[in-house]
N, CA, C and O atoms as a GROMACS GRO file, in nm:
protein
  264
    1MET      N    1   0.085  -0.118   0.000
    1MET     CA    2   0.000   0.000   0.000
    1MET      C    3   0.089   0.124   0.000
    1MET      O    4   0.182   0.133   0.079
    2THR      N    5   0.060   0.217  -0.087
    2THR     CA    6   0.140   0.339  -0.094
    2THR      C    7   0.097   0.436   0.015
    2THR      O    8  -0.009   0.421   0.076
    3THR      N    9   0.181   0.535   0.038
    3THR     CA   10   0.150   0.635   0.140
    3THR      C   11   0.019   0.706   0.106
    3THR      O   12  -0.062   0.731   0.195
    4ARG      N   13  -0.003   0.737  -0.020
    4ARG     CA   14  -0.127   0.804  -0.063
    4ARG      C   15  -0.249   0.719  -0.031
    4ARG      O   16  -0.350   0.770   0.018
    5GLN      N   17  -0.240   0.588  -0.058
    5GLN     CA   18  -0.351   0.497  -0.028
    5GLN      C   19  -0.375   0.490   0.123
    5GLN      O   20  -0.489   0.484   0.167
    6GLN      N   21  -0.268   0.491   0.202
    6GLN     CA   22  -0.283   0.487   0.347
    6GLN      C   23  -0.354   0.613   0.395
    6GLN      O   24  -0.442   0.605   0.481
    7GLU      N   25  -0.316   0.730   0.341
    7GLU     CA   26  -0.379   0.855   0.380
    7GLU      C   27  -0.527   0.854   0.345
    7GLU      O   28  -0.611   0.894   0.426
    8THR      N   29  -0.559   0.808   0.226
    8THR     CA   30  -0.699   0.800   0.184
    8THR      C   31  -0.775   0.706   0.275
    8THR      O   32  -0.886   0.738   0.319
    9SER      N   33  -0.718   0.592   0.304
    9SER     CA   34  -0.783   0.496   0.393
    9SER      C   35  -0.806   0.557   0.530
    9SER      O   36  -0.915   0.543   0.587
   10ALA      N   37  -0.705   0.624   0.583
   10ALA     CA   38  -0.718   0.685   0.716
   10ALA      C   39  -0.832   0.787   0.716
   10ALA      O   40  -0.914   0.788   0.808
   11SER      N   41  -0.837   0.871   0.615
   11SER     CA   42  -0.942   0.974   0.612
   11SER      C   43  -1.080   0.911   0.594
   11SER      O   44  -1.178   0.960   0.650
   12GLU      N   45  -1.088   0.803   0.517
   12GLU     CA   46  -1.216   0.733   0.500
   12GLU      C   47  -1.263   0.675   0.633
   12GLU      O   48  -1.381   0.685   0.667
   13PHE      N   49  -1.172   0.615   0.708
   13PHE     CA   50  -1.209   0.555   0.836
   13PHE      C   51  -1.249   0.662   0.936
   13PHE      O   52  -1.348   0.646   1.007
   14VAL      N   53  -1.175   0.770   0.942
   14VAL     CA   54  -1.209   0.879   1.034
   14VAL      C   55  -1.346   0.937   0.998
   14VAL      O   56  -1.428   0.962   1.086
   15SER      N   57  -1.369   0.959   0.871
   15SER     CA   58  -1.498   1.011   0.825
   15SER      C   59  -1.612   0.915   0.862
   15SER      O   60  -1.718   0.958   0.906
   16ALA      N   61  -1.588   0.786   0.843
   16ALA     CA   62  -1.691   0.686   0.877
   16ALA      C   63  -1.721   0.688   1.026
   16ALA      O   64  -1.838   0.681   1.066
   17ILE      N   65  -1.619   0.697   1.108
   17ILE     CA   66  -1.639   0.702   1.254
   17ILE      C   67  -1.725   0.822   1.291
   17ILE      O   68  -1.813   0.812   1.376
   18GLU      N   69  -1.699   0.935   1.227
   18GLU     CA   70  -1.774   1.057   1.257
   18GLU      C   71  -1.914   1.056   1.197
   18GLU      O   72  -2.000   1.133   1.242
   19THR      N   73  -1.939   0.972   1.097
   19THR     CA   74  -2.066   0.971   1.024
   19THR      C   75  -2.168   0.874   1.082
   19THR      O   76  -2.285   0.908   1.096
   20VAL      N   77  -2.125   0.753   1.114
   20VAL     CA   78  -2.220   0.650   1.158
   20VAL      C   79  -2.273   0.683   1.297
   20VAL      O   80  -2.204   0.746   1.378
   21ASP      N   81  -2.395   0.639   1.324
   21ASP     CA   82  -2.456   0.666   1.455
   21ASP      C   83  -2.383   0.594   1.568
   21ASP      O   84  -2.359   0.653   1.673
   22LEU      N   85  -2.349   0.469   1.547
   22LEU     CA   86  -2.281   0.388   1.647
   22LEU      C   87  -2.157   0.328   1.581
   22LEU      O   88  -2.168   0.234   1.503
   23ALA      N   89  -2.041   0.383   1.611
   23ALA     CA   90  -1.918   0.348   1.539
   23ALA      C   91  -1.854   0.219   1.591
   23ALA      O   92  -1.743   0.220   1.645
   24THR      N   93  -1.926   0.108   1.574
   24THR     CA   94  -1.866  -0.023   1.602
   24THR      C   95  -1.777  -0.060   1.485
   24THR      O   96  -1.784   0.002   1.378
   25THR      N   97  -1.693  -0.159   1.504
   25THR     CA   98  -1.606  -0.203   1.395
   25THR      C   99  -1.690  -0.245   1.275
   25THR      O  100  -1.657  -0.210   1.162
   26MET      N  101  -1.797  -0.319   1.297
   26MET     CA  102  -1.881  -0.366   1.187
   26MET      C  103  -1.946  -0.249   1.113
   26MET      O  104  -1.948  -0.248   0.990
   27ASN      N  105  -1.998  -0.152   1.185
   27ASN     CA  106  -2.062  -0.038   1.120
   27ASN      C  107  -1.963   0.045   1.040
   27ASN      O  108  -1.994   0.091   0.930
   28VAL      N  109  -1.843   0.063   1.093
   28VAL     CA  110  -1.740   0.137   1.021
   28VAL      C  111  -1.698   0.058   0.897
   28VAL      O  112  -1.682   0.115   0.789
   29ALA      N  113  -1.682  -0.074   0.912
   29ALA     CA  114  -1.646  -0.159   0.797
   29ALA      C  115  -1.749  -0.146   0.686
   29ALA      O  116  -1.712  -0.132   0.569
   30GLU      N  117  -1.875  -0.150   0.720
   30GLU     CA  118  -1.980  -0.137   0.620
   30GLU      C  119  -1.977   0.000   0.554
   30GLU      O  120  -1.997   0.012   0.433
   31GLU      N  121  -1.952   0.103   0.632
   31GLU     CA  122  -1.949   0.240   0.579
   31GLU      C  123  -1.837   0.260   0.478
   31GLU      O  124  -1.855   0.332   0.379
   32VAL      N  125  -1.722   0.198   0.502
   32VAL     CA  126  -1.608   0.216   0.411
   32VAL      C  127  -1.597   0.105   0.307
   32VAL      O  128  -1.508   0.108   0.222
   33GLY      N  129  -1.688   0.008   0.312
   33GLY     CA  130  -1.690  -0.099   0.214
   33GLY      C  131  -1.577  -0.200   0.230
   33GLY      O  132  -1.525  -0.251   0.131
   34ARG      N  133  -1.540  -0.227   0.353
   34ARG     CA  134  -1.434  -0.324   0.382
   34ARG      C  135  -1.490  -0.442   0.460
   34ARG      O  136  -1.597  -0.433   0.521
   35GLU      N  137  -1.418  -0.553   0.456
   35GLU     CA  138  -1.452  -0.668   0.540
   35GLU      C  139  -1.419  -0.631   0.685
   35GLU      O  140  -1.336  -0.544   0.710
   36TYR      N  141  -1.485  -0.698   0.778
   36TYR     CA  142  -1.465  -0.671   0.920
   36TYR      C  143  -1.317  -0.678   0.959
   36TYR      O  144  -1.266  -0.587   1.024
   37ARG      N  145  -1.249  -0.785   0.918
   37ARG     CA  146  -1.108  -0.804   0.956
   37ARG      C  147  -1.020  -0.690   0.906
   37ARG      O  148  -0.932  -0.643   0.978
   38SER      N  149  -1.044  -0.647   0.783
   38SER     CA  150  -0.966  -0.538   0.725
   38SER      C  151  -0.991  -0.408   0.802
   38SER      O  152  -0.897  -0.336   0.835
   39ALA      N  153  -1.116  -0.381   0.831
   39ALA     CA  154  -1.150  -0.260   0.907
   39ALA      C  155  -1.088  -0.264   1.046
   39ALA      O  156  -1.032  -0.164   1.092
   40TYR      N  157  -1.097  -0.378   1.111
   40TYR     CA  158  -1.040  -0.393   1.246
   40TYR      C  159  -0.889  -0.367   1.242
   40TYR      O  160  -0.835  -0.297   1.328
   41TYR      N  161  -0.822  -0.423   1.142
   41TYR     CA  162  -0.678  -0.402   1.127
   41TYR      C  163  -0.647  -0.253   1.112
   41TYR      O  164  -0.562  -0.199   1.184
   42HIS      N  165  -0.715  -0.186   1.020
   42HIS     CA  166  -0.688  -0.045   0.994
   42HIS      C  167  -0.723   0.043   1.114
   42HIS      O  168  -0.650   0.136   1.147
   43LEU      N  169  -0.833   0.013   1.179
   43LEU     CA  170  -0.871   0.091   1.297
   43LEU      C  171  -0.768   0.075   1.409
   43LEU      O  172  -0.737   0.173   1.477
   44ASN      N  173  -0.716  -0.044   1.427
   44ASN     CA  174  -0.612  -0.064   1.528
   44ASN      C  175  -0.485   0.011   1.494
   44ASN      O  176  -0.422   0.068   1.583
   45ARG      N  177  -0.447   0.014   1.366
   45ARG     CA  178  -0.328   0.090   1.326
   45ARG      C  179  -0.351   0.239   1.352
   45ARG      O  180  -0.261   0.309   1.399
   46LEU      N  181  -0.471   0.287   1.321
   46LEU     CA  182  -0.502   0.428   1.347
   46LEU      C  183  -0.499   0.458   1.496
   46LEU      O  184  -0.459   0.567   1.537
   47GLU      N  185  -0.543   0.363   1.577
   47GLU     CA  186  -0.538   0.383   1.722
   47GLU      C  187  -0.393   0.387   1.770
   47GLU      O  188  -0.358   0.470   1.854
   48GLU      N  189  -0.309   0.300   1.719
   48GLU     CA  190  -0.166   0.301   1.755
   48GLU      C  191  -0.100   0.432   1.716
   48GLU      O  192  -0.009   0.478   1.785
   49ASP      N  193  -0.146   0.494   1.607
   49ASP     CA  194  -0.092   0.621   1.560
   49ASP      C  195  -0.154   0.741   1.633
   49ASP      O  196  -0.115   0.855   1.608
   50GLY      N  197  -0.251   0.717   1.721
   50GLY     CA  198  -0.314   0.824   1.797
   50GLY      C  199  -0.419   0.901   1.720
   50GLY      O  200  -0.459   1.010   1.762
   51VAL      N  201  -0.466   0.846   1.609
   51VAL     CA  202  -0.566   0.915   1.526
   51VAL      C  203  -0.706   0.892   1.579
   51VAL      O  204  -0.788   0.984   1.579
   52VAL      N  205  -0.735   0.771   1.625
   52VAL     CA  206  -0.865   0.736   1.681
   52VAL      C  207  -0.846   0.664   1.814
   52VAL      O  208  -0.735   0.624   1.849
   53GLU      N  209  -0.954   0.650   1.888
   53GLU     CA  210  -0.952   0.577   2.013
   53GLU      C  211  -1.068   0.479   2.014
   53GLU      O  212  -1.166   0.497   1.942
   54SER      N  213  -1.056   0.376   2.096
   54SER     CA  214  -1.165   0.279   2.109
   54SER      C  215  -1.200   0.260   2.255
   54SER      O  216  -1.119   0.285   2.345
   55LYS      N  217  -1.322   0.216   2.277
   55LYS     CA  218  -1.369   0.184   2.411
   55LYS      C  219  -1.451   0.057   2.399
   55LYS      O  220  -1.540   0.048   2.315
   56LYS      N  221  -1.420  -0.041   2.484
   56LYS     CA  222  -1.494  -0.168   2.480
   56LYS      C  223  -1.622  -0.153   2.562
   56LYS      O  224  -1.618  -0.119   2.680
   57ILE      N  225  -1.733  -0.178   2.496
   57ILE     CA  226  -1.865  -0.175   2.560
   57ILE      C  227  -1.925  -0.313   2.538
   57ILE      O  228  -1.966  -0.347   2.427
   58GLY      N  229  -1.931  -0.393   2.642
   58GLY     CA  230  -1.979  -0.530   2.628
   58GLY      C  231  -1.887  -0.606   2.535
   58GLY      O  232  -1.766  -0.613   2.559
   59ALA      N  233  -1.942  -0.663   2.430
   59ALA     CA  234  -1.863  -0.740   2.334
   59ALA      C  235  -1.817  -0.654   2.216
   59ALA      O  236  -1.756  -0.707   2.123
   60HIS      N  237  -1.844  -0.525   2.217
   60HIS     CA  238  -1.816  -0.438   2.102
   60HIS      C  239  -1.710  -0.334   2.134
   60HIS      O  240  -1.697  -0.288   2.247
   61LEU      N  241  -1.635  -0.299   2.031
   61LEU     CA  242  -1.547  -0.183   2.040
   61LEU      C  243  -1.617  -0.067   1.973
   61LEU      O  244  -1.666  -0.079   1.861
   62LEU      N  245  -1.623   0.045   2.043
   62LEU     CA  246  -1.677   0.168   1.985
   62LEU      C  247  -1.560   0.259   1.955
   62LEU      O  248  -1.474   0.282   2.040
   63TRP      N  249  -1.556   0.310   1.835
   63TRP     CA  250  -1.446   0.394   1.789
   63TRP      C  251  -1.488   0.539   1.792
   63TRP      O  252  -1.603   0.571   1.766
   64HIS      N  253  -1.393   0.627   1.824
   64HIS     CA  254  -1.420   0.771   1.821
   64HIS      C  255  -1.291   0.845   1.791
   64HIS      O  256  -1.180   0.795   1.812
   65THR      N  257  -1.308   0.966   1.742
   65THR     CA  258  -1.193   1.052   1.718
   65THR      C  259  -1.169   1.132   1.845
   65THR      O  260  -1.256   1.144   1.930
   66GLU      N  261  -1.050   1.184   1.855
   66GLU     CA  262  -1.014   1.258   1.977
   66GLU      C  263  -1.077   1.393   1.984
   66GLU      O  264  -1.056   1.466   2.080
   0.00000   0.00000   0.00000
């Protein structure tokens, strides 16, 4: 993946988190058109980079921007 593709992906994920009513991994995955595993991977990388944060609620991770 090129740097440009990574930037586009990051902005798509951030936008999806801000757009969906309940930003679970599955809802974000559906919003960006990715499989659950792919979305989970990208969201975790964004969390490691400090771009997004997650909070575990029951069996779900809820994602949010800072």
